[in-house]
KETIDREN-556703 format. One line per field, with one value per residue (C-alpha): residue in three letters; x, y, z; residue number from 1; chain. Coordinates in nm, 4 decimals. Example, Ala and Ser with C-alpha at 12.3 -4.5 7.8 and 13.67 -1.06 7.14 Angstrom:
! residues 2
code: c(ALA  SER) .
u: c(1.2300  1.3670) .
v: c(-0.4500  -0.1060) .
w: c(0.7800  0.7140) .
pos: c(1  2) .
unit: c(A  A) .
END
This chain:
! residues 245
code: c(UNK  UNK  UNK  UNK  UNK  UNK  UNK  UNK  UNK  UNK  UNK  UNK  UNK  UNK  UNK  UNK  UNK  UNK  UNK  UNK  UNK  UNK  UNK  UNK  UNK  UNK  UNK  UNK  UNK  UNK  UNK  UNK  UNK  UNK  UNK  UNK  UNK  UNK  UNK  UNK  UNK  UNK  UNK  UNK  UNK  UNK  UNK  UNK  UNK  UNK  UNK  UNK  UNK  UNK  UNK  UNK  UNK  UNK  UNK  UNK  UNK  UNK  UNK  UNK  UNK  UNK  UNK  UNK  UNK  UNK  UNK  UNK  UNK  UNK  UNK  UNK  UNK  UNK  UNK  UNK  UNK  UNK  UNK  UNK  UNK  UNK  UNK  UNK  UNK  UNK  UNK  UNK  UNK  UNK  UNK  UNK  UNK  UNK  UNK  UNK  UNK  UNK  UNK  UNK  UNK  UNK  UNK  UNK  UNK  UNK  UNK  UNK  UNK  UNK  UNK  UNK  UNK  UNK  UNK  UNK  UNK  UNK  UNK  UNK  UNK  UNK  UNK  UNK  UNK  UNK  UNK  UNK  UNK  UNK  UNK  UNK  UNK  UNK  UNK  UNK  UNK  UNK  UNK  UNK  UNK  UNK  UNK  UNK  UNK  UNK  UNK  UNK  UNK  UNK  UNK  UNK  UNK  UNK  UNK  UNK  UNK  UNK  UNK  UNK  UNK  UNK  UNK  UNK  UNK  UNK  UNK  UNK  UNK  UNK  UNK  UNK  UNK  UNK  UNK  UNK  UNK  UNK  UNK  UNK  UNK  UNK  UNK  UNK  UNK  UNK  UNK  UNK  UNK  UNK  UNK  UNK  UNK  UNK  UNK  UNK  UNK  UNK  UNK  UNK  UNK  UNK  UNK  UNK  UNK  UNK  UNK  UNK  UNK  UNK  UNK  UNK  UNK  UNK  UNK  UNK  UNK  UNK  UNK  UNK  UNK  UNK  UNK  UNK  UNK  UNK  UNK  UNK  UNK  UNK  UNK  UNK  UNK  UNK  UNK  UNK  UNK  UNK  UNK  UNK  UNK) .
u: c(9.8886  10.2302  10.3682  10.6815  10.9519  11.0668  10.7175  10.5458  10.8435  10.8545  10.4577  10.5070  10.7429  10.5406  10.1670  10.1971  10.2186  9.9349  9.7360  9.7982  9.5303  9.6181  9.4787  9.5448  9.2683  9.2466  9.4422  9.7631  9.7158  9.7643  10.0515  10.2015  10.1668  10.2803  10.5972  10.6504  10.5783  10.8501  11.1181  11.3225  11.3134  10.9209  11.0047  11.2958  10.9969  10.7712  10.7489  10.8750  10.6685  10.8725  10.7508  10.3935  10.4101  10.5402  10.2701  10.0229  10.1649  10.1878  9.8554  9.7304  9.8842  9.7700  9.3921  9.4418  9.3015  9.2848  8.9472  8.8883  9.2694  9.4376  9.6023  9.9919  9.9460  9.8046  10.0635  10.3710  10.1803  10.1402  10.4694  10.6406  10.3873  10.5208  10.8883  10.8463  10.6996  10.9544  11.2650  11.0576  11.0464  11.3876  11.5174  11.3224  11.4790  11.8278  11.7740  11.4919  11.1756  11.2233  11.2033  10.9285  10.9602  10.7795  10.9951  11.1336  11.3952  11.5243  11.9549  12.2154  12.3196  12.2400  12.4522  12.7749  12.7640  12.6470  12.3866  12.1249  11.9243  11.5640  11.3880  11.2612  11.6489  11.7876  11.5363  11.6339  11.9877  11.9678  11.7649  12.0284  12.3159  12.1122  12.0701  12.4357  12.4706  12.6417  12.4548  12.6267  12.5684  12.1939  12.1909  12.3345  12.1000  11.7836  11.8269  11.9087  11.6227  11.4248  11.5268  11.5388  11.1701  11.0556  11.2332  11.0376  10.7183  10.8625  10.7722  11.1307  11.3744  11.7068  11.9964  12.3492  12.5052  12.2369  12.3498  12.1519  12.0642  11.9591  11.7070  11.5599  11.4879  11.3469  11.1149  11.0017  10.8577  10.6275  10.6382  10.6806  10.5418  10.8321  11.0497  11.2562  11.2736  11.4102  11.7006  11.7753  11.7913  12.0151  12.2407  12.2856  12.3392  12.6575  12.7175  12.8086  12.8934  13.1212  13.2270  13.3073  13.0550  12.9435  12.5868  12.3711  12.0091  11.8237  11.9835  11.8741  11.5577  11.4902  11.6085  11.3426  11.0664  11.1093  11.1129  10.8121  10.6171  10.6656  10.6299  10.2849  10.2489  10.0044  10.1947  10.0844  9.8919  10.0567  10.1384  10.0483  10.3497  10.6066  10.9863  11.1738  10.9194  10.8392  10.5771  10.6956  10.6700  10.3306  10.1972  10.2453  10.4864  10.8315  11.0498  11.4036  11.5664  11.7398  12.0607  12.2525  12.2877) .
v: c(2.0226  1.9258  2.1101  2.2983  2.1466  2.3563  2.5611  2.3630  2.5078  2.8476  2.9160  2.6786  3.0038  3.3252  3.1666  3.3481  3.6247  3.5995  3.4961  3.8004  4.0781  4.4087  4.6148  4.5306  4.5248  4.7245  4.5541  4.5413  4.8866  4.9942  4.8293  4.9022  5.2821  5.2740  5.0814  5.3696  5.6537  5.4924  5.6014  5.9217  6.1270  6.1973  6.2469  6.4872  6.7153  6.7384  7.1448  7.1427  7.2657  7.5873  7.5996  7.5516  7.8256  8.0418  8.0290  8.0274  8.3666  8.5417  8.4348  8.5666  8.8998  8.8590  8.8520  9.2188  9.4758  9.8483  9.9953  10.0454  9.9216  9.6054  9.3142  9.4141  9.7710  9.6651  9.3927  9.6210  9.8329  9.4945  9.3623  9.7095  9.6917  9.3759  9.4869  9.7914  9.5789  9.2873  9.6064  9.7671  9.4239  9.3596  9.6922  9.5982  9.2942  9.4393  9.7882  9.6851  9.9061  10.2642  10.4122  10.6942  10.8775  11.2524  11.5278  11.7353  12.0459  11.9220  11.8842  11.7382  12.0601  12.2509  12.5747  12.4993  12.0938  11.7932  11.6751  11.4001  11.4044  11.4848  11.7240  11.4653  11.3466  11.6785  11.7774  11.4437  11.4851  11.8618  11.7271  11.4999  11.7244  11.9814  11.6906  11.6514  12.0205  12.0453  12.4270  12.5058  12.1472  12.1913  12.5428  12.4650  12.1197  12.3335  12.5631  12.2967  12.1239  12.4664  12.5170  12.1592  12.1343  12.4063  12.2912  11.9591  12.1413  12.3207  12.6523  12.8116  12.6255  12.5855  12.5851  12.5395  12.8543  12.9192  13.1221  13.1346  13.4959  13.4090  13.1656  13.4152  13.6881  13.3902  13.2527  13.6081  13.6813  13.3950  13.4667  13.8153  13.8246  13.6410  13.8655  13.9257  13.6111  13.4474  13.7157  13.6562  13.2511  13.3242  13.5336  13.2261  13.0123  13.1983  13.2705  12.8573  12.7991  13.0506  13.2489  12.9322  13.0568  12.8039  12.9007  12.8497  12.7126  13.0380  13.0383  12.6800  12.7613  13.0636  12.8275  12.5383  12.7614  12.8696  12.5432  12.4284  12.7499  12.6831  12.3484  12.4253  12.6898  12.6101  12.6946  13.0365  13.0995  13.1456  13.5305  13.6948  13.8145  13.9377  13.8794  13.5511  13.3368  13.0606  12.7282  12.4219  12.1171  12.0414  12.3930  12.5693  12.8675  12.8036  13.0933  13.0848  13.3681  13.2097  13.2118  13.5825  13.7701) .
w: c(2.6414  2.7219  3.0409  3.0266  3.2198  3.5687  3.4993  3.8206  4.0679  3.9089  3.9407  4.3218  4.4003  4.2990  4.4403  4.7342  4.5581  4.3542  4.6179  4.8301  4.8072  4.6402  4.8823  5.2912  5.5401  5.7618  6.0445  5.8077  5.6573  6.0245  6.0897  5.7410  5.8231  6.1716  6.0302  5.7645  6.0535  6.2770  6.0114  6.2267  5.9211  5.9774  6.3872  6.2571  6.0199  6.3625  6.5089  6.8261  7.1318  7.0872  6.7712  6.8446  7.1521  6.9128  6.6691  6.8986  7.0495  6.7203  6.5887  6.9028  6.8511  6.5125  6.5907  6.7813  6.5760  6.5977  6.5614  6.1866  6.1761  6.0661  6.2324  6.1633  6.3201  6.5823  6.6336  6.6617  6.9206  7.0814  7.0220  7.1700  7.4667  7.5743  7.5192  7.6665  8.0073  7.9636  7.9829  8.2890  8.4578  8.4024  8.5501  8.8357  8.9010  8.8125  9.0406  9.2492  9.3356  9.3163  9.6787  9.6810  9.9503  10.0135  9.8998  10.2137  10.2436  10.5188  10.5306  10.6884  10.7562  11.1037  11.1495  11.0041  11.1288  10.9515  11.2082  11.1064  11.4218  11.4208  11.6248  11.9234  11.9643  11.9497  12.2354  12.4130  12.3939  12.5231  12.8302  12.8850  12.8889  13.1115  13.3440  13.3408  13.4172  13.0801  12.9786  12.7023  12.4938  12.6477  12.4618  12.1459  12.1275  12.1735  12.0114  11.6938  11.8263  11.7770  11.3885  11.3144  11.4263  11.2258  10.9190  10.9467  10.9505  10.6509  10.8044  10.8184  10.5768  10.7116  10.4651  10.4662  10.5659  10.7719  11.0857  11.4211  11.4003  11.0228  11.1653  11.4331  11.1485  10.9580  11.2257  11.3252  11.0197  11.0821  11.4371  11.5171  11.8929  11.9233  11.7611  12.0950  12.2562  11.9005  11.9275  12.2577  12.2151  11.9151  12.1492  12.3752  12.1065  11.9689  12.3542  12.3687  12.0222  11.9184  12.2169  12.4569  12.7546  12.9750  12.9676  13.2660  13.3477  13.3204  12.9212  12.8658  13.0088  12.7932  12.4845  12.5979  12.6523  12.2950  12.1534  12.3338  12.2497  11.8684  11.9196  12.0519  11.8034  11.4750  11.1344  11.0651  10.7812  10.4183  10.3428  10.0684  9.8842  10.0579  10.0228  10.1431  10.1100  9.8158  9.7906  10.0237  9.8867  10.0402  9.9663  10.2315  10.2676  10.3418  10.4191  10.2162  10.3479  10.6198  10.4520  10.5110  10.2099) .
pos: c(1  2  3  4  5  6  7  8  9  10  11  12  13  14  15  16  17  18  19  20  21  22  23  24  25  26  27  28  29  30  31  32  33  34  35  36  37  38  39  40  41  42  43  44  45  46  47  48  49  50  51  52  53  54  55  56  57  58  59  60  61  62  63  64  65  66  67  68  69  70  71  72  73  74  75  76  77  78  79  80  81  82  83  84  85  86  87  88  89  90  91  92  93  94  95  96  97  98  99  100  101  102  103  104  105  106  107  108  109  110  111  112  113  114  115  116  117  118  119  120  121  122  123  124  125  126  127  128  129  130  131  132  133  134  135  136  137  138  139  140  141  142  143  144  145  146  147  148  149  150  151  152  153  154  155  156  157  158  159  160  161  162  163  164  165  166  167  168  169  170  171  172  173  174  175  176  177  178  179  180  181  182  183  184  185  186  187  188  189  190  191  192  193  194  195  196  197  198  199  200  201  202  203  204  205  206  207  208  209  210  211  212  213  214  215  216  217  218  219  220  221  222  223  224  225  226  227  228  229  230  231  232  233  234  235  236  237  238  239  240  241  242  243  244  245) .
unit: c(A  A  A  A  A  A  A  A  A  A  A  A  A  A  A  A  A  A  A  A  A  A  A  A  A  A  A  A  A  A  A  A  A  A  A  A  A  A  A  A  A  A  A  A  A  A  A  A  A  A  A  A  A  A  A  A  A  A  A  A  A  A  A  A  A  A  A  A  A  A  A  A  A  A  A  A  A  A  A  A  A  A  A  A  A  A  A  A  A  A  A  A  A  A  A  A  A  A  A  A  A  A  A  A  A  A  A  A  A  A  A  A  A  A  A  A  A  A  A  A  A  A  A  A  A  A  A  A  A  A  A  A  A  A  A  A  A  A  A  A  A  A  A  A  A  A  A  A  A  A  A  A  A  A  A  A  A  A  A  A  A  A  A  A  A  A  A  A  A  A  A  A  A  A  A  A  A  A  A  A  A  A  A  A  A  A  A  A  A  A  A  A  A  A  A  A  A  A  A  A  A  A  A  A  A  A  A  A  A  A  A  A  A  A  A  A  A  A  A  A  A  A  A  A  A  A  A  A  A  A  A  A  A  A  A  A  A  A  A  A  A  A  A  A  A) .
END
């Protein structure tokens, strides 16, 4: 057979492809696969960490089931609960924790003046005024301490507009044995508060003794019925008739 001119050169050019195996071995296959997967188009189609986290959360919600129910209703309830909890958390972060305080009827108004002092502070200031010989201030402060003390104990509620004698009548409803002493103390308070009198040591001693007796006295038992009484914030009876009608 006569060889075709140039056929040897063509055969030599395609000989390596003819000898190459049609199926690569394991190392070659791995290299080819890695080269293919290194293409950026594959990386763009991969789910992000956020996608994976979201799907995991949704799958967890979907796994919740009510008794005798299916996943979707239970999922809706869980989502609502989560949203509600998130709203509460945001409100706490924005406005802070609520301040839970025991309800009290004590107001800043005390016999027509704004006074936020406690009964103890009023007693202290009354003693200071008495030590300085300022009997008018001492009597007024001590009578205020008497009223504030019963108010703090929720025995008599001193409301805006309460007068000295109005408080005395309300307190006498709980301490009838001290009715005369209360009325006299109210007179001493009116003398120095409204009539401009200077007061004296005897007048201060009277108001101080009344305050000390009331401070040592236990809270009176709640009366059944009766005008001018109401339920206090801690279950005891509070006189609300201190405001003159």
